N, C-alpha and C positions, 0 to 999 in steps of 0.2 A: 807417723801421721802428723804429729805435732810440728815436726820440721817442715813437712810439706805445707801445712797451714801457714807457718811463719813465713816461709819463702814466698808464698802466694800473696800474703798480705803486704810484705815488704815490696814486692813487685808493683802492686796496685798503688801503694802510697808513695813510692820513690823511684820506681823503674822508668825507663824511657817510654813516653806515652804511646807512641805508635806501636811499640812492642806490646805494651799492656793491652791496648785495644785489640790487637791481633790475637794475642794469647787467650784473652777472655772471650772475644767474640767469635773466633773461628769455630770452636766447637758448637757455639749457638747457631752460627750460620749453617753448619752441617746438620745440626739438630732441626732447624727450621726447614731446611731442604728435605730432610728425611720425612718430616711431618707433612710437607706438601706432597711428596711422592706417595706417602701413606694415604692421604685423602684422594690423590689423583688416581690411585689404583682402582678405587671404586668407580670413578668416573670413566676411566679408560675401558674397563671391562663391561660396565653397564652400557656404555656407548655402543658396544658391539651388538647389544640386544636391540636397541632402537633409540631414535632421537627423543621420543616422549619420555622414556626411562631416564635418559641422560638429563633432560630438563628437570624431571622430578627430583633427582638427587641434588642438583644445584639450587632448586627452588627452596628446599627446606634448610639449607646451610645457615641462613641468618637466625632461624629459630634455635638451632643448636648453640650458636654463639650467644644468643640472648640468655640461655640457661647457664652457659659457662661464664657469663660476665661477672657474677659475684665471686666465683672461684678465681677468676683472673685478677679481680681486684684484691682479693686476699693474698694471692701469690705475689703481686706487686708490692703490697704493703709489707708482707713478710720479708721479701728481699730487701726493701729499703730499711726497715727497722733492724733486721738482723745484720746487715752490712754496716750500719752506723754503730751498732754495739761493738762489732769487730774493730772498726776504726778507732773506737775509744778504749779498746782493751777490756770490754765488759763481757767476758766469756760466760760467767754464771748467768747474767741476765739474758744473754743470747740463748743459752741452753733452755731456760725456763720458757722463753717466748717460742722456741722451736716446738716444744711439747704442746703448748696451747694451739699453735698454728696447725699441727697435724690433727689434733682432736676436732678443731673447728672445721677443717676441710672434710674430715670423715663424716661428721654429722650433716654438713651442708650437702654433700654429694648424695647421701641417701634421700634427703628431703627433696632435692631437685629432681632426682630420678623418678620418684613416685609421683610428684606433681606433674612432670612433663608427660608421663604415660597417661595420666588421667585426662589431660586437656588437649592432647594432640588433635583430635577431630575438630574441636572448636577453633583452634589456631588456624588450621588449614582452610576451614570454611571462611574465616575472617579474611584470609589472604586471597580468597577468590578461587581456590582450587575446585574443580568440578569433574564429574564423571570418572573416566579411567585415570585421568591425571591425578585426581584427588586420591583415588584408591592406592595408586603406586606411591604417592608421597606419604600417605598414612602408614602403609606397610613399612617403609624405610625409616621414617622418623620414630614411629612407635617402638620399633625394636632397638633403635640406637639409644633410647633412654635407659635401657637395661645397663648400658656401660657407663652412664653418667657418674655413679658413685665412685667407680674406680678412676675415672678421668680426673674428677675434682680432687680426690685424695692425692693423686700424683702431683698436682699443682703445688700442694704443700711441701712435698719432698723436694720438688724442683726449686722452689723458692729458697730453701735452706742451702742446697748445694750451690746454686748460682750466687748467693750472697757471699759465700766463701771463695768465689772464683773457681769452684770445682765444676766448671761447665762441661768438662770432658765426660764425666760419668753420666750426666743426663743425656748426652748425645748417644752413648753406647746403649743405654736402656731404651731410648726411643728407636734406635736402629733395630734392636731386637723385635720390638713390637711392630714396627713398619714392615720388617721382613716377613714376619708371620702373617700379617694382613695381606701382603702382596702374593704370598704363596697360596693362601687359602682362597683368595678372591676368584680365580678362574674355576676352581673346583666347586665353589658354592654358587656362583652366578650362572655359569654356562652348563648346558647338558653334555657337551663334549669339550674336553680341555684341548686347546690348539697345540699342535706339534706333538704332544705326548699321545694324543688320541685316546685319552682315558675318560671314562664316564664321570660326569659331574652331577651335582644336585639339580642344576637347572632352575634355581630358585630366584633368579633375577635380582631385583632390588632387595628382596628379603635376604638373599644369600650375601649380598654386599654388606648389609647391616650386621648380620651374624658374625661375619669374618672380622668386622671392626670391633664388635663387642668382645670377642675372644682375645683380640690383641690388646684391648684396654685392660682386661683382667691381668694379662701378663705384665703390662706396663706398671700397674699399681703394686703388685707383689714384688717384682724384681726391683723396682725403684725403691721400695722401703728397705729391702735387704741391703741394697747398695748404700743407702743413707746410713744404716746402722753400722756398716763395716767401713764407711769412709767418713766418719764423723769429724776427722781432722782436728782433734783436740777439743771438740764440743760434743760430748756423748749425748745420745738421745735415750733417755731413761724415763719410763712412765711410772714405774713402781715407786710408791711413796709420795707421788706428786699430787697436790690438791689443785683443783681448778680455781683459778683466780679470776673473778669477773672483771677486775680492773685491766688485766692483760688482754682479755678477750675484747673489752671495750676499746682499748688502745689500738689493737689490730684493726678492728672494724672502723674506728675513726679515720684511720689512714686509708682503709680499703674502700669505704663507701663512695667517696668521690670518684675514684678510679672505676669501681664497679658500675656506678651510675653512668659514667662516660661510656663504658663499653656497652651497657644495656641500652642507653639512649641512642647510641649510634646504631646498634643492632636493630632496635625497633624501627629506626629510620630505614635501614636496609630491607626490613620486612615490608614496609610500605612501598619502598622503591621496587621490590620484586612484584608487588601487587600491581603497580603501574605497568611494569614491563610485561607481565604475563597477559595483561589486557590487550597487548598488541599481537599476541599469538604465541604458541609454543616454540616456534622457530626463533622468535626474538629472544625469548627467555633462554633458549639453548645457546644462542650466540653470545649473550651477555655472560652466562655462566662459563662458557668455553674460554673466552678472552680473559676473564678474571682468573681462571685457573692457570693460564699461561703466564699472566702477569705475576701471579703469586710466586713463581719460581724466581723471578728477578727481585721481588720485594723481600724474599726471605733473608738475604744477606743484610739488608738495611734493618730489618726487624731484629736480627741477631746482634747487630752493632748497637741498636737502641737498648736491647735487653742487657747487653754487657755494660753499657753506659750507666744503667741503673745501679749495678754493683760498684762500678768504678767511682761514680759520683757519690754514692752512699758512704763508702769508706772514707773518701777524701773530705767530704763534708763533715763527717764525724771527727776527722783529724784537723779540721779547720783550714784545709788547703784549698782556698777558693780559687786562687789563680791557676792551680793545677786542674781544677774542675773546668774552668773556661778553656784551657788549652786542650783538654780531652774532648770537649764539645766541638771545638774547631777541627780537630783531627778526625773525629767521627763523621763530620759533615763532608770533608774531602773524600774520605774512603767510600762513604755511602754513595755520593754523587758519581764517582768514577764507575762504580759497579752498575748503578742504575742506567747511566747513559749507554754503557756497553751492552747491557741486557736489552734495552729498548731497540737498539740497532739490530741486534741478532734476531729478536722476535720478528721485526718487520722483514728482515732478509729471508727468514724461513717461515713466513706466515702460512703459506699454503700447506706444506708438509705438516705443520703443527695442527692446523684445523682438521685435516683428514686423519691425523693420528687418533684424535678423540672420537670423531664421528665419520667413519669411512663412507657412510651413505648419506652425508649431509646434502640436502637439496640446495639448488643454486641461490635461492633467496636468503637462506641462512648463511651461506658463505659470504654473500654481499654485505649482510648486516655485521658479520664478524669483521670484515675489512673496514667498514665505515667506523665502527666502534674503535678499532685499533688506531685509526688516523687521529681521532680525538684524544684518546687516553695515553698513548705511548709517549708523547712529548712531556706529559706531566709525571712520568714515573720518577724522575729525580726529586720532584717536589714531594711525592708520596714517601720517598726515602727520608727526606728532611722531617716529615711529619713524625716518623718513628724515632728519629734522633731527638727531636724536641720532647716527645713523650718520655723517652728514656731519661733525659735530663731532669724534667720536672718530677718524675716518679722517684728518681734516686734521691732527690732532696726532700721527698715527702710532700711536695706541693702537688698532690694528686688532684687538687681542685683545678689547677691550670690545665692538666691533662683532660679533665672533665670538660672545661670550657671549649677546648679545641675539638674534642670528639663530638660533643653535642652541637657546637656551632657549625661544623662543616656540613652536617646533614640537615639539622632542624632550622638553622638560621639562614643558611645559604642555599643548599642543594634542593631540598624539597620545595621551598617557596618558589624557586626558579622554575622547577618542573611544572608546578601548578600554574605559574604565570604563563609559561610557554603553551601549556595545554589549553589555557583559557583564551588567550588572545592571538595565538598563532597556530598554524597547522603544520607543525614540524614533525609530528609523529615521534618515533623513537629517537630521532636526531635531537630533539629538545632535551632528552635525558642525557645524551652524551655531552652536549654543550654545558649543561648544568653541572655535571660531574667534573668537567675540566675546570670551569670557573671556580667551583668550590675548593678544589685542590690548590689553586693559586692564592685565593683570598685567605684561606686559613693559615697558610704558611706566613703570610705577612702579619697576621695577628699573633702567631706564635713567636715571631721575632720581636714583636712589640712587647710581649710579656717578658721575654728574655732580657731585653734591654732595660726594663724597669728594675731588675735585680732584687726583687722581693723574695726570691727563692734561696738566697745565700745562707739563711739561718738554718735551713734543714728542718726536719720534723722535731717537735718537742717530745722527748722520750721520758 
């Protein structure tokens, strides 16, 4: 294991950069694709039940992301700090921070799961859910909070593995969980399982949530076992370790800006969903459907961005600034090529994709899907650049820059534009599509402005 760790670190610090990006990001791309299919499984099978059920599943997604935001911030902070320790050869420090990271995510997951379960009804009423739609959303969201402790804990294990460049193992663990979810979904959601003609629970959205929770339990336990056995020279040992408040504070100091960025962006999406649902369930379903299709294309860019966090972290730790810049440029080229190809394919297969999710989609929903695609597909390469810039800033520990971009896109640009269009024009849902497109363009210009200032080159102070 020590040889594997040494070879991986040597590759990140001195190997050909395109190869480094591919080796580190490809498992993450597959991991993100698996996770997308993992979440899509719920949507595809629930969509067979009805359009309202499909809309309810998409409606609550931002709420889950809001509660996961702090866990994601800690994961990003852990990856950055851990990677910089490795780049500086500080294995003992890395080991101590790893233990604190796992304890922190375990406690946080339990707290968020309990809190979310208690306030689910209040959140949904605030978002404007009513009647049967409210009840479906409540059933789905309430059950999903049972799995929150396991999901947040896995973020800690994933941060440690990713920082070492061991992205392959997280992909295998996520694949196992996704496979379990996809197998359980039709049995839990539908009364009769297609093709097999076997009886199912017929639990609808509740069945989808239960299948997801069971897969998250598997994710946490298997992920921890893999981490213990794949420590790569940095053993995870809890016995005899005292909790050091200074280490917790340092992780949180790096995590909070990133978590605030994720949380602020997610609250923005919650408000965005409340605007969209005001135009009707079919508009909400169209928005959710197109976003799920786009997610497949965005997963590679997100994987490259996550890989860049580890690559940048280790090279910043080693003082190789010029190599960081070259990795950044290479990541942009790769991400853009994938996003452009994906956007073309989505538009080419737009009708089969729409009816895959909602076979009984009414004509007005289909038309809204097509209109949203026209506005959003040209900006998919820019959304990929957003992930690359986030990966760069997070890898250097400048998570406040990632915060500015995440918050700025929604709160400074997108939501004010939506309110402006709603107040002074009669564009309907089209005003939302225009605002989303404009915000994606403007935030990338801002991100490159931050990059050119080069205040990120010092990295996080450890």
